[in-house]
C-alpha positions in Angstrom: 85.2 -81.6 -116.1 82.0 -83.7 -116.3 82.3 -87.5 -116.8 80.6 -87.3 -120.2 83.0 -84.6 -121.3 86.0 -86.7 -120.2 84.6 -89.8 -121.9 84.2 -87.8 -125.1 87.8 -86.5 -125.0 89.1 -90.0 -124.3 87.3 -91.3 -127.3 88.6 -88.5 -129.5 92.2 -89.2 -128.3 91.8 -92.9 -128.9 91.0 -92.0 -132.6 94.4 -90.3 -133.1 98.0 -91.4 -133.8 101.2 -89.5 -133.3 102.7 -89.5 -136.8 105.4 -87.6 -138.6 103.8 -84.9 -140.8 105.6 -84.2 -144.1 103.9 -80.8 -144.3 104.5 -79.6 -140.7 107.9 -81.3 -140.5 107.1 -82.5 -136.9 105.4 -85.4 -135.1 101.8 -84.3 -134.7 98.5 -85.9 -133.8 96.6 -87.3 -136.8 92.9 -88.1 -136.5 91.3 -91.2 -138.1 89.0 -89.9 -140.9 88.0 -93.0 -142.7 88.8 -96.7 -143.0 90.0 -97.2 -146.6 90.6 -100.9 -146.7 90.6 -103.8 -144.2 93.2 -106.5 -144.9 93.9 -109.7 -142.9 97.3 -108.2 -141.7 96.0 -104.7 -140.9 93.8 -101.7 -141.8 94.5 -98.8 -144.2 93.2 -95.5 -142.8 92.9 -92.0 -144.1 94.4 -89.7 -141.4 94.3 -85.9 -141.0 97.0 -83.8 -139.3 95.3 -81.9 -136.4 97.8 -79.1 -136.9 97.8 -78.3 -140.6 94.8 -80.4 -141.7 96.7 -82.2 -144.5 95.5 -85.8 -145.2 97.5 -89.0 -145.7 97.1 -92.7 -145.8 98.4 -94.8 -142.9 98.6 -98.5 -142.3 97.7 -99.9 -138.9 99.5 -103.2 -138.8 97.3 -104.7 -136.1 96.0 -108.0 -137.5 92.2 -107.9 -138.0 90.1 -110.5 -136.3 88.2 -112.9 -138.6 84.5 -112.5 -138.5 82.5 -115.4 -137.2 80.9 -117.7 -139.8 77.2 -117.4 -140.2 75.1 -120.5 -140.8 
């Protein structure tokens, strides 16, 4: 596998989460589709199951970093 192919696959994997899918009934990889809202305590994302393609909202509770103040 070429370095650029490996880098692409690593980026794709970094954009997924292992979540319980209500439709599949199993833990499956869900891909980040869209950022819905950014809060100080985390980020709300639209996720898509990579197995059955259903979509769901998911909250990433990693606190967001405040943006630097511009003068």
